C-alpha positions as semicolon CSV with decimal commas, in nm:
position;residue;x (nm);y (nm);z (nm)
1;X;1,640;-0,185;0,601
2;X;1,651;0,191;0,567
3;X;1,434;0,282;0,908
4;X;1,358;0,634;0,707
5;X;1,150;0,491;0,452
6;X;1,024;0,199;0,723
7;X;0,855;0,483;0,878
8;X;0,769;0,727;0,599
9;X;0,578;0,403;0,536
10;X;0,433;0,375;0,869
11;X;0,308;0,701;0,842
12;X;0,121;0,713;0,556
13;X;-0,056;0,378;0,693
14;X;-0,148;0,589;1,008
15;X;-0,299;0,862;0,766
16;X;-0,477;0,634;0,577
17;X;-0,659;0,473;0,891
18;X;-0,740;0,792;0,977
19;X;-0,820;0,919;0,676
20;X;-0,600;1,223;0,688
21;X;-0,593;1,371;0,363
22;X;-0,344;1,608;0,416
23;X;-0,064;1,437;0,629
24;X;-0,108;1,094;0,395
25;X;-0,092;1,372;0,078
26;X;0,217;1,519;0,265
27;X;0,448;1,208;0,269
28;X;0,321;1,135;-0,126
29;X;0,522;1,235;-0,442
30;X;0,290;1,448;-0,617
31;X;0,358;1,136;-0,943
32;X;0,298;0,876;-0,706
33;X;0,202;0,606;-0,897
34;X;0,026;0,289;-0,780
35;X;-0,038;-0,032;-0,972
36;X;-0,262;-0,272;-0,901
37;X;-0,224;-0,683;-0,929
38;X;-0,312;-0,747;-1,297
39;X;-0,667;-0,918;-1,204
40;X;-0,716;-0,659;-1,018
41;X;-1,089;-0,493;-1,188
42;X;-0,950;-0,101;-1,221
43;X;-0,634;0,007;-1,373
44;X;-0,327;0,169;-1,102
45;X;-0,364;0,581;-1,106
46;X;-0,082;0,856;-1,155
47;X;-0,079;1,144;-0,899
48;X;-0,105;1,199;-0,496
49;X;-0,450;1,265;-0,552
50;X;-0,593;1,017;-0,722
51;X;-0,398;0,732;-0,530
52;X;-0,591;0,859;-0,190
53;X;-0,916;0,816;-0,367
54;X;-0,811;0,488;-0,544
55;X;-0,750;0,368;-0,155
56;X;-1,030;0,504;-0,026
57;X;-1,262;0,357;-0,249
58;X;-1,087;-0,015;-0,199
59;X;-1,129;0,079;0,206
60;X;-1,519;0,228;0,168
61;X;-1,600;-0,121;-0,011
62;X;-1,539;-0,299;0,345
63;X;-1,688;-0,305;0,719
64;X;-1,319;-0,244;0,824
65;X;-0,990;-0,198;0,656
66;X;-0,714;-0,227;0,953
67;X;-0,376;-0,139;0,808
68;X;-0,217;-0,021;1,111
69;X;-0,121;-0,387;1,139
70;X;0,038;-0,436;0,791
71;X;0,372;-0,634;0,844
72;X;0,715;-0,507;0,741
73;X;0,913;-0,747;0,570
74;X;1,164;-0,595;0,493
75;X;1,345;-0,319;0,271
76;X;1,664;-0,182;0,126
77;X;1,757;0,083;-0,109
78;X;1,495;0,294;-0,186
79;X;1,194;0,008;-0,118
80;X;1,038;-0,142;0,135
81;X;0,820;-0,473;0,072
82;X;0,470;-0,481;0,275
83;X;0,246;-0,810;0,358
84;X;-0,116;-0,681;0,373
85;X;-0,310;-1,053;0,494
86;X;-0,669;-0,956;0,628
87;X;-0,979;-1,101;0,673
88;X;-1,274;-0,832;0,564
89;X;-1,636;-0,813;0,550
90;X;-1,788;-0,644;0,225
91;X;-2,003;-0,386;0,369
92;X;-2,424;-0,433;0,293
93;X;-2,322;-0,771;0,180
94;X;-2,120;-0,912;0,486
95;X;-1,903;-1,143;0,262
96;X;-1,547;-1,213;0,401
97;X;-1,312;-1,179;0,159
98;X;-0,914;-1,300;0,223
99;X;-0,711;-1,015;0,114
100;X;-0,337;-1,156;0,066
101;X;-0,134;-0,948;-0,131
102;X;0,207;-0,761;-0,146
103;X;0,289;-0,426;-0,124
104;X;0,672;-0,274;-0,270
105;X;0,678;0,075;-0,192
106;X;0,944;0,259;-0,353
107;X;1,065;0,625;-0,141
108;X;1,249;0,866;-0,357
109;X;1,382;1,165;-0,182
110;X;1,168;1,128;0,138
111;X;0,835;1,076;-0,052
112;X;0,618;0,796;-0,159
113;X;0,712;0,717;-0,526
114;X;0,534;0,410;-0,616
115;X;0,308;0,146;-0,515
116;X;0,349;-0,152;-0,689
117;X;0,150;-0,453;-0,585
118;X;0,185;-0,838;-0,619
119;X;0,006;-1,124;-0,542
120;X;0,280;-1,374;-0,552
121;X;0,520;-1,362;-0,266
122;X;0,847;-1,470;-0,486
123;X;0,763;-1,181;-0,689
124;X;0,729;-0,896;-0,485
125;X;1,031;-0,998;-0,352
126;X;1,252;-0,974;-0,621
127;X;1,052;-0,650;-0,671
128;X;1,137;-0,521;-0,394
129;X;1,535;-0,680;-0,472
130;X;1,532;-0,869;-0,149
131;X;1,642;-1,257;-0,142
132;X;1,545;-1,554;0,079
């Protein structure tokens, strides 16, 4: 595993949990791209500030969004594969939501460059360049 890239991803998650925009932007490339799953109701975004707003909008729809206990599955070269398996409750409605997605994060020159989300483990594994 690329420990440096894994640590960068951890720093990113920690900054999101703390809502520390400055710390989060510091680990992101200014051209950061977020590519949600195909079925997501909104398109992806480009730009670190737009990505911050994109993620906070999602987090704010739920009572809690604990990204600090996400499983880091593996890393190779410039990619880190994470698994987000969370049981969430909608803010206001209290409706239960199962959030079960895979994220392939691409790192370039010590900054997060791309976050691509997947609903299928095998597709995410292939996108990350990892084999079973």
